[in-house]
N, C-alpha and C positions, 0 to 999 in steps of 0.2 A: 503494500500500499505506499508506504515512503517513497518507493521508487517512481510510482507513477504520479505523485505530487509534484516533484521537480521535473517531469519530463524525461530527462536523459539521464538522472542518477549522478554517478562519479565521473562517468565519461565527459561530462560538460567541463568538469574542473580542469581537467587535463588540457583541453583543447584550448582555452585561454592562455594557460602557461606557456603551451608550445607556440601560441601566437605571437605572445611577448617576446620569446626568444628569437623567432624569426625577424621580427622588427627589431630587437636589439642587434642583430646580426647585419642586416641592411644598413642601420644607421652607423655602425661600425666601418662597413666596408665603403660607405660614403665618404666619411671622415678621413679615412686612411686614403682614398683616391685624391681628396682635396689637398691634403698636406703633401704628398708627393708631387702634386703640379706646383705647389708653392716654392719648393727648395730651390729649383734652378733659377727662379726670377730673383730670388734674394742675392745670388752670386753675380748676376748680370748687373746690379746696380753698385757695385764696387767702383770707386772712383781710382783713377789713376795712383793718387796718394795712399789709398787703402792697400793696394796690390805691392807698392813700394814697401810700406811698412811690414806687409808680411814676409816678402822677401828677405827684408833686413833681420826680421825675428826667426827665420829660419836659417840664418846664417847663409844664405847664398849671396850676399853682398856685405862690404864691410862698412863701418861708419863713414869712411871718407866717401865712397862711392855713394851711399846714401844719401849725405848732406849735398853733394853735386847734383844729383837727380833730383833730390826736393827742391834744390834753388830752380833747376830747369821748369818743373812743373808750376812753379808759384810766380 
């Protein structure tokens, strides 16, 4: 009798949980895709001075060369 009162019984309880899990997975996939598309755009916005500072920080150029090139940029 209790089963008839609620329509589908316990089966209805699981369907909305599964639905929420599917919705959460879709949202996660969309967020992941959007974040992957943003990463390359950030590196494209670097100024020449930013690139020069990175090269100096990595040790590719010494302080003298850094200062000379910095003067050329400004």
